[in-house]
C-alpha positions as CSV (number, residue, x, y, z in Angstrom):
1,M,0.9,1.4,8.7
2,A,-2.4,0.0,7.1
3,L,-2.9,0.3,3.3
4,R,-6.1,1.8,2.6
5,E,-7.9,1.7,-0.9
6,T,-9.1,5.1,-2.2
7,T,-10.7,5.5,-5.7
8,D,-8.4,3.0,-7.9
9,V,-5.2,3.9,-5.9
10,T,-3.9,2.7,-2.5
11,I,-2.4,4.9,0.3
12,R,-0.3,4.4,3.3
13,P,-0.3,6.8,5.8
14,L,3.4,8.1,6.7
15,S,2.5,9.3,10.3
16,A,0.1,10.5,12.6
17,A,1.0,13.9,12.0
18,L,0.9,14.2,8.3
19,G,1.7,12.5,4.9
20,A,0.5,9.7,2.8
21,E,2.4,7.3,0.3
22,I,0.5,6.6,-2.9
23,L,1.0,3.4,-4.5
24,G,0.4,2.0,-7.9
25,I,0.9,5.4,-9.9
26,D,3.8,5.5,-12.4
27,L,4.5,9.3,-13.2
28,S,6.2,8.3,-16.4
29,R,3.0,7.1,-17.8
30,P,0.0,9.4,-18.6
31,I,-2.2,10.2,-15.8
32,D,-6.2,10.5,-16.6
33,E,-8.0,13.6,-15.0
34,A,-9.9,11.0,-12.6
35,T,-6.5,9.6,-11.3
36,F,-5.1,13.1,-11.0
37,A,-8.1,14.5,-9.2
38,T,-7.6,11.9,-6.6
39,I,-3.8,12.3,-6.3
40,H,-5.0,16.2,-5.8
41,R,-7.3,15.4,-3.2
42,L,-4.8,13.3,-1.3
43,F,-2.3,16.2,-1.3
44,L,-4.9,18.4,0.3
45,D,-6.0,15.7,2.8
46,H,-2.4,14.7,3.8
47,S,-0.6,17.9,3.1
48,L,2.3,15.6,1.8
49,I,2.4,12.7,-0.8
50,L,5.1,10.2,-1.4
51,L,5.5,8.1,-4.6
52,R,8.3,5.8,-4.4
53,D,10.3,4.1,-7.4
54,Q,9.5,6.7,-9.9
55,H,11.8,6.8,-13.1
56,F,10.9,10.0,-15.1
57,S,12.5,12.5,-17.2
58,P,12.9,16.2,-16.4
59,E,10.3,16.9,-19.0
60,Q,7.6,14.5,-17.1
61,H,8.7,16.0,-13.8
62,I,7.8,19.6,-15.3
63,A,4.7,18.2,-17.1
64,F,3.4,16.5,-13.8
65,S,3.9,19.6,-11.4
66,R,2.4,22.0,-13.9
67,R,-1.0,20.2,-13.6
68,F,-0.9,21.4,-10.0
69,G,-0.3,25.3,-11.4
70,D,2.1,27.7,-12.9
71,L,5.9,26.9,-11.9
72,A,8.1,29.4,-10.3
73,I,11.8,30.1,-11.7
74,H,13.9,29.7,-8.4
75,I,15.8,33.0,-7.7
76,F,19.1,30.9,-7.5
77,D,19.4,30.9,-11.3
78,Q,22.9,29.5,-11.2
79,F,21.6,26.0,-10.0
80,L,19.1,25.4,-12.5
81,L,19.0,22.6,-14.6
82,P,20.4,23.5,-18.1
83,G,17.7,23.4,-20.7
84,H,15.0,23.0,-18.0
85,P,14.8,26.4,-15.6
86,E,11.6,25.0,-14.1
87,I,14.0,22.4,-12.0
88,L,16.3,23.9,-9.4
89,R,19.3,21.3,-8.7
90,V,19.4,20.4,-4.8
91,S,22.8,18.9,-5.0
92,N,26.2,18.9,-3.5
93,K,27.8,17.6,-6.8
94,R,30.4,19.6,-8.5
95,K,31.7,20.3,-12.1
96,N,34.8,21.6,-12.6
97,G,35.2,22.4,-8.7
98,A,32.1,24.4,-8.8
99,L,28.5,23.2,-7.3
100,I,25.8,22.4,-9.5
101,G,23.1,22.8,-7.3
102,L,21.9,24.1,-3.8
103,A,23.8,22.3,-1.6
104,D,22.7,23.7,1.8
105,A,18.9,24.0,1.0
106,G,16.8,23.6,4.0
107,K,19.3,23.8,7.0
108,Y,16.4,25.5,9.2
109,W,12.8,25.3,9.5
110,H,11.2,27.0,6.7
111,S,8.4,27.2,4.0
112,D,9.6,27.4,0.4
113,L,9.5,31.0,-0.6
114,A,7.9,32.5,2.4
115,Y,10.1,35.5,1.7
116,M,8.2,36.0,-1.7
117,K,5.1,38.2,-2.3
118,R,3.2,35.0,-3.5
119,P,4.9,32.1,-1.7
120,S,5.0,28.6,-3.2
121,L,2.1,26.6,-3.2
122,G,4.1,23.3,-3.3
123,S,7.4,21.6,-4.0
124,I,7.8,18.3,-5.9
125,L,11.3,16.9,-4.9
126,Y,12.9,14.1,-6.9
127,S,15.5,12.0,-5.4
128,L,18.4,10.6,-7.4
129,E,21.3,10.2,-5.1
130,I,21.2,9.7,-1.6
131,P,23.8,9.7,1.1
132,P,23.7,6.3,2.9
133,E,23.0,8.3,6.3
134,G,21.5,11.5,7.3
135,G,20.1,14.1,4.9
136,N,16.5,13.3,5.9
137,T,13.9,15.8,5.7
138,L,11.6,16.5,8.6
139,F,8.2,18.1,8.1
140,A,5.8,19.7,10.5
141,N,2.1,20.1,10.1
142,M,1.3,23.8,10.6
143,T,-2.4,23.3,10.6
144,R,-2.3,20.9,13.4
145,A,0.2,23.4,15.1
146,Y,-2.4,25.9,14.9
147,D,-5.3,23.6,15.9
148,T,-3.4,22.5,19.2
149,L,-2.5,25.9,20.4
150,S,-4.7,27.4,23.3
151,H,-7.8,29.3,23.0
152,D,-5.8,32.2,24.4
153,M,-2.8,32.2,22.0
154,K,-5.2,31.8,19.0
155,A,-6.9,35.1,20.1
156,R,-3.4,36.7,20.8
157,L,-2.4,35.9,17.2
158,E,-5.6,36.5,15.4
159,G,-4.8,39.6,13.0
160,L,-1.1,39.9,13.8
161,T,1.4,39.9,10.7
162,A,4.8,39.4,10.6
163,V,7.9,40.3,8.1
164,N,9.1,37.8,6.2
165,R,12.6,37.7,4.6
166,V,15.4,35.9,2.8
167,A,17.5,34.1,5.8
168,E,20.5,36.0,7.2
169,G,22.8,33.4,6.2
170,R,22.0,34.1,2.5
171,R,23.1,37.7,2.9
172,T,26.3,37.2,4.9
173,S,28.7,34.4,5.2
174,A,28.2,34.2,8.9
175,D,27.2,30.5,8.8
176,G,28.8,29.1,5.6
177,R,25.8,29.3,3.6
178,I,26.0,29.6,-0.2
179,L,25.1,33.7,-0.8
180,M,22.7,35.4,-2.7
181,S,24.0,38.0,-5.4
182,K,23.2,42.0,-4.8
183,A,21.1,41.2,-7.9
184,Q,19.0,38.3,-6.5
185,L,18.7,40.1,-3.0
186,A,17.2,43.1,-5.1
187,K,14.4,40.8,-6.4
188,T,13.3,39.7,-3.1
189,P,12.5,42.7,-0.7
190,D,11.1,42.0,2.7
191,V,7.3,41.3,2.5
192,V,4.6,41.0,5.3
193,H,2.3,38.0,5.7
194,P,-0.2,36.9,8.3
195,V,0.8,34.9,11.1
196,I,-2.1,32.8,10.7
197,R,-2.6,31.7,7.3
198,T,-6.2,30.4,5.8
199,H,-5.6,27.6,3.2
200,P,-7.2,28.9,-0.1
201,E,-8.5,25.3,-1.0
202,T,-9.4,23.6,2.2
203,G,-10.2,26.9,4.3
204,R,-8.1,25.6,7.3
205,K,-6.0,27.9,9.3
206,S,-2.6,27.3,10.1
207,L,0.3,28.9,11.5
208,Y,2.4,30.8,9.2
209,V,6.0,31.5,10.6
210,S,9.3,29.8,10.4
211,Q,12.7,29.8,11.9
212,S,14.5,30.7,8.7
213,H,12.4,33.5,7.1
214,T,10.1,35.3,9.5
215,D,12.0,38.2,10.9
216,R,9.8,40.1,13.2
217,I,6.3,40.9,14.3
218,V,4.3,43.9,12.7
219,G,3.7,46.3,16.0
220,M,5.7,44.3,18.6
221,D,9.0,45.2,20.1
222,E,11.7,43.3,18.4
223,D,12.5,41.3,21.4
224,G,9.3,40.2,22.1
225,G,8.2,39.8,18.6
226,R,11.1,37.3,18.1
227,A,10.5,35.6,21.3
228,L,7.1,35.0,20.0
229,I,8.1,33.6,16.9
230,R,10.7,31.0,18.6
231,E,7.7,30.0,20.8
232,L,5.6,29.3,17.9
233,V,8.2,27.6,16.2
234,A,9.1,25.3,19.0
235,H,5.3,24.6,19.3
236,A,5.1,23.4,16.0
237,T,8.1,21.3,15.8
238,R,7.3,19.2,18.9
239,P,7.9,15.4,18.1
240,D,4.1,14.3,17.7
241,N,3.7,17.1,15.0
242,I,6.5,15.7,12.7
243,Y,7.1,13.3,9.9
244,T,10.8,12.4,9.0
245,H,11.3,11.0,5.5
246,L,14.2,8.8,5.0
247,W,14.9,9.2,1.5
248,R,15.6,6.4,-1.1
249,P,16.5,6.7,-4.6
250,H,13.9,7.8,-7.1
251,D,11.6,9.1,-4.3
252,V,9.0,11.8,-5.3
253,L,7.7,13.9,-2.7
254,M,5.3,16.6,-2.7
255,W,4.5,18.8,0.0
256,D,2.0,21.8,0.7
257,N,3.9,25.0,1.5
258,R,0.7,26.9,2.6
259,C,0.4,24.5,5.7
260,T,3.7,22.8,6.4
261,M,7.5,23.8,7.0
262,H,10.4,21.6,6.7
263,R,14.2,21.1,7.3
264,V,17.1,18.7,6.6
265,S,18.8,16.8,8.9
266,P,22.7,16.9,8.8
267,Y,24.7,14.5,6.7
268,D,28.2,13.7,5.7
269,R,29.0,16.4,2.8
270,R,31.5,14.1,1.3
271,R,28.6,11.8,0.4
272,R,26.5,12.8,-2.7
273,R,22.9,14.1,-2.2
274,H,21.7,15.1,-5.6
275,M,17.8,16.1,-6.2
276,H,15.6,17.9,-8.8
277,R,13.0,20.4,-7.4
278,T,10.1,22.1,-9.3
279,T,8.3,24.9,-7.4
280,I,4.6,25.6,-7.8
281,E,3.7,29.1,-7.5
282,G,1.1,30.3,-4.8
283,D,-1.0,33.0,-4.0
284,V,-1.1,36.1,-1.5
285,P,-1.4,34.6,2.0
286,V,-4.5,35.8,3.6
């Protein structure tokens, strides 16, 4: 896609649905306030930003992330980077036979930490080792998904709320996922969020439901509510509403969890996929 100049940086749109690559920024070097303001604006405008060929330390990763807000310490504390608890290792690497990171992150469509009272504002993922095939990340634009709903569906959803909870696969071994401990589950009780969320910075409305975390619609019978959730997720994940990111080593990808959801495509688990992620704290959805 065509390159475009904007306030001293160059961007390349990633898809018609969402996303932009920012060129000419080196995150290992100091970023002045004017340049950061441009990066922040592009993040809000495109919901997802990509910076390729970055080589920075965990300290620099954390420092850049903190410019967007306070950082959350992930509930999977066994997978935090030693000495840098702000970084979650998303990895299938092992040490002494045990996984060092969250190897199965993102199997189903979700928005990060939607099961928390204050879900994540955004996530910044830094790729270090990438499998030769698969392991791509698909993103859905939930603002565009809302905008393309019918008038009748928008009216039906207005004012609805939903129960969001830790994915069932984290509670039981039914699908072979890494389980949360009783202590971790105790810290993540079910929460209620609006089905239509208003972005606190842009004012735009988005769908706020997901395959992984939205369990039921408040006030609806269980079957009817879950059927509505499936219908909304299917609408949001139509091909024309998706950007698929093909990872390269040293990509930095940041996405807005307030108006996107994502999932990871399958890959050969015998091949290494190793990344570092920071999570920016958000606010209570309204």
